[in-house]
C-alpha positions as CSV (number, residue, x, y, z in Angstrom):
1,M,-62.3,-40.0,0.4
2,F,-59.0,-40.8,-1.4
3,G,-60.9,-41.0,-4.8
4,K,-62.3,-37.5,-4.4
5,G,-58.8,-36.1,-3.7
6,I,-57.4,-37.8,-6.9
7,L,-60.2,-36.4,-9.0
8,K,-59.7,-32.9,-7.5
9,G,-56.0,-33.0,-8.4
10,L,-56.8,-34.2,-11.9
11,G,-59.2,-31.4,-12.3
12,I,-56.5,-28.8,-11.4
13,T,-54.2,-30.4,-13.9
14,L,-56.8,-30.3,-16.6
15,G,-57.5,-26.6,-15.8
16,H,-53.8,-25.7,-16.2
17,L,-53.7,-27.6,-19.5
18,R,-56.8,-25.7,-20.8
19,D,-55.3,-22.3,-19.6
20,T,-52.1,-23.1,-21.4
21,F,-53.7,-23.6,-24.8
22,V,-56.2,-20.8,-24.4
23,D,-53.6,-18.2,-23.2
24,D,-51.2,-19.4,-25.9
25,R,-53.7,-18.3,-28.6
26,K,-54.9,-15.1,-27.0
27,D,-54.2,-11.9,-28.9
28,V,-55.0,-9.6,-25.9
29,P,-52.7,-9.8,-24.1
30,S,-50.5,-11.5,-26.7
31,R,-47.9,-14.0,-25.6
32,Y,-45.4,-11.9,-27.6
33,Q,-46.1,-8.8,-25.6
34,D,-42.8,-7.0,-24.6
35,S,-40.8,-9.5,-26.6
36,I,-37.7,-8.5,-28.5
37,K,-37.8,-9.3,-32.2
38,L,-34.6,-10.2,-33.8
39,E,-33.7,-10.9,-37.5
40,D,-34.6,-14.2,-39.2
41,G,-37.8,-14.4,-37.3
42,R,-36.2,-15.0,-33.9
43,R,-37.4,-13.5,-30.7
44,I,-36.4,-13.0,-27.1
45,M,-39.4,-13.7,-24.9
46,R,-40.5,-12.2,-21.7
47,Q,-43.2,-14.1,-19.8
48,P,-45.9,-11.7,-18.6
49,G,-46.7,-11.9,-15.0
50,S,-50.5,-12.0,-15.7
51,Q,-50.2,-15.1,-17.9
52,E,-51.9,-18.3,-16.8
53,G,-50.6,-21.7,-17.6
54,L,-47.3,-22.6,-19.1
55,L,-45.3,-20.4,-21.5
56,T,-44.4,-22.4,-24.5
57,L,-41.2,-21.3,-26.4
58,Q,-40.5,-22.4,-29.9
59,Y,-36.8,-23.0,-29.3
60,P,-34.4,-22.1,-30.9
61,E,-36.4,-19.5,-32.8
62,E,-37.7,-18.2,-29.5
63,K,-35.6,-17.8,-26.4
64,R,-36.5,-16.6,-23.0
65,L,-35.0,-13.3,-21.7
66,L,-32.5,-14.3,-19.0
67,P,-32.5,-12.5,-15.7
68,E,-29.5,-10.3,-14.8
69,R,-28.1,-12.7,-12.2
70,F,-28.2,-15.8,-14.4
71,R,-24.8,-17.4,-14.5
72,Y,-23.2,-20.1,-16.6
73,I,-19.5,-20.1,-17.2
74,P,-16.9,-17.4,-16.3
75,M,-15.7,-14.7,-18.6
76,L,-12.6,-12.4,-18.5
77,L,-13.1,-8.7,-18.7
78,F,-11.0,-6.4,-20.9
79,D,-11.0,-2.8,-19.7
80,T,-11.4,-0.8,-23.0
81,E,-10.9,2.5,-21.2
82,K,-7.4,1.6,-19.9
83,N,-6.8,-0.8,-22.9
84,E,-5.6,-3.7,-20.6
85,D,-6.8,-6.9,-19.1
86,R,-8.1,-6.6,-15.6
87,C,-6.7,-10.0,-14.7
88,T,-3.4,-9.9,-12.9
89,A,-2.8,-13.6,-12.8
90,C,-2.9,-13.7,-9.0
91,G,-4.4,-17.2,-9.1
92,I,-7.0,-16.7,-6.4
93,C,-9.8,-17.9,-8.7
94,A,-7.9,-21.1,-9.4
95,K,-7.4,-21.7,-5.7
96,V,-11.0,-21.2,-4.6
97,C,-12.5,-23.2,-7.6
98,P,-14.2,-26.3,-6.1
99,P,-13.8,-28.6,-9.1
100,Q,-10.3,-27.1,-9.9
101,C,-11.3,-26.3,-13.6
102,I,-9.1,-23.1,-13.9
103,W,-5.4,-23.0,-14.5
104,I,-3.3,-19.9,-15.2
105,V,0.2,-19.3,-16.6
106,R,1.7,-15.9,-15.6
107,D,3.4,-13.8,-18.3
108,T,7.0,-12.7,-18.2
109,D,9.0,-9.7,-19.6
110,A,12.0,-9.8,-21.8
111,N,14.3,-10.5,-18.9
112,G,12.2,-13.4,-17.7
113,K,10.7,-11.5,-14.7
114,P,7.1,-12.3,-13.9
115,V,4.6,-9.5,-14.7
116,T,1.0,-9.0,-13.5
117,R,-0.9,-10.4,-16.5
118,P,-1.8,-13.9,-17.7
119,A,0.0,-15.4,-20.6
120,E,-2.4,-18.3,-20.7
121,F,-5.8,-18.8,-19.0
122,Y,-7.9,-21.9,-19.3
123,I,-11.3,-23.0,-18.0
124,D,-12.7,-26.5,-18.5
125,A,-16.4,-25.9,-19.1
126,A,-17.0,-29.6,-18.9
127,V,-16.4,-29.7,-15.1
128,C,-17.3,-26.0,-14.3
129,M,-20.2,-26.1,-11.8
130,S,-21.2,-22.4,-12.3
131,C,-20.8,-21.6,-8.6
132,S,-19.3,-18.1,-9.4
133,F,-16.8,-18.5,-6.5
134,C,-14.1,-17.2,-9.0
135,A,-16.1,-14.0,-9.6
136,E,-16.9,-13.4,-6.0
137,F,-13.3,-13.8,-4.7
138,C,-11.6,-11.9,-7.5
139,P,-10.1,-8.7,-5.9
140,F,-9.8,-6.9,-9.3
141,D,-13.3,-7.5,-10.7
142,A,-11.6,-9.3,-13.6
143,I,-13.8,-12.3,-13.9
144,R,-17.6,-12.4,-14.1
145,M,-20.3,-15.0,-15.0
146,N,-21.4,-15.1,-18.6
147,H,-25.0,-15.7,-19.9
148,D,-23.9,-17.8,-22.9
149,Y,-25.4,-21.3,-22.2
150,E,-25.4,-22.7,-25.8
151,L,-22.2,-24.6,-25.5
152,A,-23.2,-28.0,-26.9
153,V,-20.4,-29.7,-28.9
154,Y,-19.8,-33.2,-30.3
155,D,-16.3,-33.5,-28.9
156,R,-15.9,-32.8,-25.2
157,Y,-12.1,-32.3,-25.4
158,P,-10.6,-30.0,-26.4
159,Q,-13.7,-28.0,-27.6
160,L,-15.0,-27.4,-24.0
161,V,-11.6,-26.2,-22.8
162,Y,-11.7,-22.4,-23.3
163,D,-8.6,-20.4,-23.5
164,K,-7.9,-16.7,-22.8
165,V,-8.9,-15.5,-26.2
166,E,-12.3,-17.3,-26.1
167,L,-13.0,-16.1,-22.5
168,T,-12.1,-12.4,-22.9
169,V,-14.9,-10.0,-23.5
170,P,-15.0,-6.2,-23.6
171,L,-16.3,-4.2,-20.6
172,E,-19.3,-3.0,-22.6
173,Y,-20.5,-6.6,-23.1
174,Y,-20.5,-7.1,-19.3
175,A,-22.3,-3.8,-18.8
176,A,-25.0,-5.0,-21.2
177,L,-25.5,-8.3,-19.4
178,W,-25.2,-7.0,-15.8
179,P,-26.3,-3.3,-15.9
180,T,-27.2,-3.0,-12.2
181,Q,-24.1,-4.8,-10.9
182,F,-21.9,-2.9,-13.4
183,A,-23.1,0.5,-12.2
184,E,-22.5,-0.5,-8.5
185,E,-19.0,-1.7,-9.3
186,Q,-18.1,1.4,-11.3
187,Q,-19.3,3.6,-8.4
188,R,-17.3,1.6,-5.9
189,R,-14.2,1.6,-8.1
190,A,-14.5,5.4,-8.6
191,E,-14.7,5.9,-4.8
192,E,-11.6,3.6,-4.2
193,E,-9.6,5.4,-6.9
194,A,-10.5,8.8,-5.4
195,A,-9.4,7.6,-1.9
196,E,-6.1,6.3,-3.4
197,K,-5.6,9.6,-5.2
198,A,-6.2,11.6,-2.0
199,K,-3.8,9.3,-0.1
200,A,-1.1,9.7,-2.7
201,E,-1.5,13.5,-2.7
202,A,-1.3,13.6,1.1
203,K,1.8,11.5,1.0
204,A,3.4,13.7,-1.7
205,K,2.5,16.8,0.4
206,A,4.1,15.3,3.5
207,E,7.3,14.4,1.6
208,A,7.5,17.9,0.1
209,E,7.2,19.5,3.6
210,K,9.8,17.1,4.9
211,K,12.2,18.1,2.0
212,A,11.5,21.8,2.6
213,A,12.3,21.4,6.3
214,A,15.5,19.6,5.5
215,A,16.5,22.3,3.0
216,L,15.9,25.0,5.7
217,A,18.0,23.0,8.2
218,A,20.8,22.7,5.6
219,A,20.7,26.4,4.8
220,A,20.9,27.2,8.5
221,A,23.8,24.9,9.0
222,A,25.5,26.4,5.9
223,S,25.1,30.0,7.3
224,G,26.7,28.9,10.6
225,A,29.6,27.1,8.9
226,P,32.3,29.9,9.2
227,A,31.8,30.2,12.9
228,S,32.2,26.5,13.3
229,A,35.2,26.5,11.1
230,G,36.8,29.2,13.3
231,A,36.1,27.3,16.4
232,G,37.7,24.3,14.8
233,S,40.8,26.3,14.0
234,E,41.0,27.6,17.5
235,G,40.7,24.1,18.8
236,A,43.6,23.1,16.6
237,K,45.7,25.9,18.0
238,A,44.8,25.1,21.6
239,Q,45.9,21.5,21.1
240,R,49.0,20.6,23.4
241,S,51.3,17.7,23.5
242,P,52.0,15.8,26.8
243,A,55.5,17.4,26.9
244,E,54.1,20.9,26.6
245,V,51.6,20.1,29.4
246,E,54.4,18.9,31.7
247,A,56.4,22.0,30.9
248,M,53.4,24.2,31.7
249,K,53.0,22.4,35.0
250,K,56.7,22.9,35.8
251,M,56.6,26.6,35.0
252,A,53.5,27.0,37.2
253,A,55.3,25.3,40.1
254,E,58.4,27.5,39.6
255,R,56.2,30.6,39.6
256,A,54.5,29.4,42.8
257,A,57.8,28.8,44.5
258,A,59.1,32.3,43.5
259,A,56.0,33.9,44.8
260,K,56.4,32.0,48.1
261,A,60.0,33.1,48.3
262,R,59.1,36.7,47.7
263,A,56.4,36.6,50.4
264,G,58.9,35.0,52.9
265,G,61.6,37.7,52.2
266,A,59.4,40.7,52.8
267,A,60.4,40.9,56.5
268,P,63.1,38.8,58.4
269,A,61.8,36.4,60.8
270,A,64.0,37.6,63.7
271,E,62.8,41.1,63.5
272,L,59.2,40.1,63.6
273,P,57.1,39.0,66.5
274,V,56.3,35.4,66.9
275,E,52.9,36.0,65.5
276,S,54.3,38.0,62.6
277,A,57.0,35.4,61.9
278,V,54.5,32.7,61.6
279,A,51.9,34.6,59.8
280,P,53.8,35.3,56.6
281,E,54.8,31.7,56.5
282,V,51.2,30.6,56.9
283,S,49.9,33.1,54.5
284,A,52.6,32.4,51.9
285,A,51.8,28.7,51.8
286,P,48.1,29.4,50.7
287,A,49.4,31.9,48.1
288,G,51.6,29.3,46.5
289,D,48.9,26.6,46.7
290,S,46.4,29.0,45.2
291,D,48.6,29.8,42.2
292,A,49.2,26.1,41.6
293,E,45.5,25.3,41.9
294,A,44.7,28.2,39.5
295,A,47.3,27.0,37.0
296,A,45.9,23.5,37.2
297,K,42.3,24.7,36.9
298,K,43.2,26.8,33.9
299,A,44.9,23.8,32.3
300,R,41.8,21.7,32.9
301,I,39.6,24.4,31.4
302,E,41.8,24.6,28.3
303,E,41.7,20.8,27.9
304,M,37.9,20.8,28.2
305,K,37.6,23.5,25.6
306,R,39.9,21.6,23.2
307,K,37.9,18.4,23.6
308,A,34.6,20.3,23.0
309,Q,36.0,21.9,19.9
310,E,37.3,18.6,18.6
311,A,33.8,17.0,19.2
312,A,32.1,19.9,17.4
313,A,34.4,19.6,14.4
314,R,33.9,15.9,14.3
315,R,30.1,16.2,14.3
316,K,30.2,18.8,11.6
317,A,32.4,16.5,9.4
318,E,30.0,13.6,10.0
319,S,26.9,15.7,9.0
């Protein structure tokens, strides 16, 4: 039983071996079908889906066409439309890198203030594990995975430590390697920029309306300024000192006493009946009290007016 299984497996292996050599020498379909011919006899090969057996590549003259999502080491993108690096030296890629093979030095201006661009950017390709965490976590789409895998060197250090100049590629290079992903990113970035533009326009419109309302309020206040100024001057004229207030009270008391005396002298008490003699006296007292109360009430009203005018003038001065 076990001998038959071994023979069956060997037969399948021999069939693959035969198909490999037969298919490798077929002209229709040719193994070079849909291949890209380069100069110096080099080719980029596509393995047909109908091919049986193994696809033999004569490397390095023949190389296999890599799929779009193939990744090796990171690359930095230079935006040729805006003529600037997309990298802002935020350091997120260095923080999320599992083997910690990325380190960044932020650039500074003439005054020594940090600016949002890298002065130095290094990746140690000897320890990079091609996980693409740096590309996935980058918030500015500044770092992506390259397809360049031919990085063999004789000296590991420093030849496998790539700096900013060696890592930077133009945006068109990335678009050629990742056409589908590049198109999706461009669409997303266009939508985000449109949303930011609409938000900025709405904010500018709101600020303009606010300034217009403030200008209208200032114009209204300026048109009412003379009346306010007149009220302030009246308030200044109505202002009284404590001595003047006491003098006014004394004058009011004297006028009340005189009025009471006049009311009492209108008819002698002896000539009047008891009721009449008492009545003028009773009626005179309320007359004097009413004059005093009226004078005091008038003084309080004047004081309230003066305080209101002072408060209005103070508010106007503060505004």
